[in-house]
C-alpha positions as CSV (number, residue, x, y, z in Angstrom):
1,M,0.0,0.0,0.0
2,P,1.6,3.3,-1.1
3,I,2.1,6.1,1.5
4,D,0.5,9.4,0.5
5,E,2.4,12.6,0.5
6,D,0.6,14.0,3.5
7,T,1.5,11.0,5.6
8,A,5.1,11.0,4.3
9,V,5.7,14.7,5.1
10,E,4.0,14.3,8.5
11,A,6.5,11.4,9.3
12,L,9.4,13.6,8.1
13,Y,8.2,16.4,10.2
14,N,7.8,14.3,13.3
15,Q,11.3,12.8,12.8
16,H,13.3,15.9,11.7
17,A,11.5,19.1,12.6
18,G,13.6,19.6,15.7
19,T,16.8,19.2,13.8
20,V,15.8,21.5,11.0
21,Y,14.5,24.1,13.5
22,R,17.8,24.1,15.5
23,Y,19.8,24.4,12.3
24,V,17.8,27.4,11.2
25,Y,17.6,29.1,14.6
26,R,21.4,28.9,15.1
27,R,21.8,30.9,11.9
28,V,19.0,33.5,12.2
29,L,18.7,33.8,16.0
30,D,15.0,34.7,15.8
31,R,12.4,32.2,16.9
32,Q,9.6,33.6,14.7
33,V,11.8,33.5,11.6
34,A,13.1,30.1,12.5
35,D,9.5,28.8,12.8
36,E,8.5,30.3,9.5
37,L,11.6,29.0,7.7
38,T,11.2,25.5,9.2
39,N,7.6,25.4,8.1
40,D,8.7,26.5,4.6
41,V,11.2,23.7,4.5
42,F,8.5,21.1,5.1
43,R,6.1,22.9,2.7
44,I,8.7,22.5,0.0
45,A,9.3,18.9,1.1
46,W,5.6,18.2,0.7
47,Q,5.7,19.7,-2.8
48,N,8.7,17.5,-3.8
49,L,7.0,14.4,-2.4
50,R,4.0,15.2,-4.5
51,K,6.3,15.1,-7.5
52,A,7.6,11.7,-6.4
53,R,11.0,13.1,-5.5
54,S,13.1,11.7,-2.6
55,V,13.3,13.8,0.6
56,D,15.6,12.9,3.5
57,L,17.3,14.8,6.3
58,P,20.3,16.0,4.2
59,W,17.8,17.3,1.6
60,L,15.8,19.1,4.3
61,I,19.0,20.7,5.7
62,G,20.1,21.7,2.2
63,T,16.7,23.4,1.6
64,A,16.9,25.1,5.0
65,K,20.4,26.4,4.1
66,N,19.0,27.9,0.9
67,L,16.1,29.5,2.8
68,V,18.4,30.9,5.5
69,L,20.7,32.4,2.8
70,N,17.6,34.1,1.2
71,E,16.5,35.4,4.6
72,V,20.0,36.8,5.3
73,R,20.0,38.6,1.9
74,A,16.4,39.9,2.6
75,R,17.5,41.2,6.0
76,G,20.4,43.0,4.4
77,R,18.0,44.6,1.8
78,R,15.6,45.6,4.6
79,A,18.4,47.1,6.7
80,R,19.7,49.1,3.8
81,L,16.2,50.3,3.0
82,S,15.5,51.2,6.6
83,A,18.8,53.1,6.8
84,R,18.1,55.0,3.6
85,L,14.5,55.9,4.7
86,H,15.8,57.0,8.1
87,D,18.6,59.1,6.5
88,D,16.1,60.7,4.1
89,A,13.6,61.5,6.9
90,V,16.3,63.0,9.2
91,T,18.0,65.1,6.5
92,D,14.7,66.5,5.1
93,S,13.2,69.1,7.4
94,S,10.9,70.5,4.6
95,V,7.8,68.8,5.8
96,P,5.8,71.6,7.5
97,G,3.6,71.3,10.5
98,H,2.8,68.2,12.4
99,D,3.7,69.9,15.7
100,G,6.6,67.6,16.3
101,V,4.6,64.5,15.6
102,R,7.1,63.3,13.1
103,D,9.9,63.3,15.7
104,R,7.7,61.5,18.2
105,V,6.7,58.9,15.6
106,H,10.5,58.4,15.0
107,E,11.1,57.9,18.7
108,V,8.4,55.2,18.8
109,L,9.7,53.5,15.6
110,A,13.2,53.4,17.1
111,T,11.9,51.3,20.0
112,M,10.2,48.7,17.7
113,R,11.5,45.5,16.2
114,E,13.2,46.1,12.9
115,Q,10.6,44.0,11.0
116,D,7.7,45.9,12.4
117,R,9.3,49.3,11.8
118,D,10.2,48.4,8.2
119,I,6.7,47.3,7.3
120,L,5.1,50.4,8.8
121,M,7.6,52.7,6.9
122,L,6.9,50.8,3.7
123,A,3.1,51.0,4.1
124,Y,2.7,54.5,5.5
125,W,5.7,56.5,4.2
126,D,6.2,54.7,0.9
127,G,2.6,53.9,0.2
128,F,3.0,50.2,-0.5
129,R,-0.2,48.2,-0.2
130,G,-1.5,44.7,-0.9
131,A,0.4,42.9,-3.6
132,E,3.0,45.7,-3.9
133,L,3.9,45.4,-0.2
134,A,4.0,41.6,-0.5
135,A,6.4,41.9,-3.4
136,V,8.7,44.2,-1.5
137,L,8.7,41.9,1.5
138,D,9.0,38.9,-0.7
139,C,6.1,37.0,0.9
140,P,2.5,36.2,0.1
141,A,-0.1,39.0,0.3
142,A,-1.8,37.4,3.3
143,T,1.5,37.2,5.2
144,A,2.2,40.9,4.4
145,A,-1.2,41.9,5.6
146,S,-0.8,39.9,8.8
147,R,2.6,41.4,9.4
148,L,1.3,44.9,8.8
149,F,-1.6,44.3,11.3
150,R,0.8,43.0,13.9
151,A,3.1,46.0,13.4
152,R,0.2,48.4,13.7
153,K,-0.8,46.8,17.0
154,A,2.8,47.0,18.2
155,F,3.0,50.7,17.4
156,A,-0.3,51.3,19.2
157,R,1.0,49.6,22.3
158,L,4.2,51.7,22.3
159,A,2.9,55.1,21.2
160,P,1.2,57.7,23.3
161,P,-2.5,57.8,22.6
162,E,-2.3,61.1,20.7
163,L,0.0,59.5,18.0
164,V,-2.2,56.4,17.4
165,G,-4.1,56.9,14.2
166,H,-2.1,60.1,13.3
167,E,-1.1,60.0,9.6
168,I,2.4,61.2,8.7
169,V,3.4,61.4,5.1
170,M,7.1,61.6,4.8
171,D,9.2,63.1,2.0
172,G,8.3,61.6,-1.3
173,G,5.2,59.8,0.1
174,R,3.2,58.1,-2.6
175,R,-0.3,59.1,-1.3
């Protein structure tokens, strides 16, 4: 009796998920990212099993390695973008008004996780929405929407009440 792909990937997951997770975590040092990448490894494994390809622990680790390298490159791109956006915002004092709101928003953003800060800046200052935002983040649209929702909640928790819901359009905003 042949084993279906779902049963095979479940068996692989039960046997090797811990090893794959530890491999990924030691390289990215972020539990959420390690969880996401580990899940991606097993999603890809499932796709390969559906195509009747062989999947074993070395294959899983090789796939994890490629995903980690992609994540490291994406982090570099996000860090460069964040630095560029921050430099642009700091050097341009031509945005009138806002009663110092922009500076207070920057203070709150500086206390946030890099991932949350980046997505808020992309959404509110660069005007990326939906599929565009997902493309910039290199993830599915639903994931981008979820990340934006979580980042908004994080901002609301950290910001004084008068800043929550305040819209700031920075230099070159696309609105």
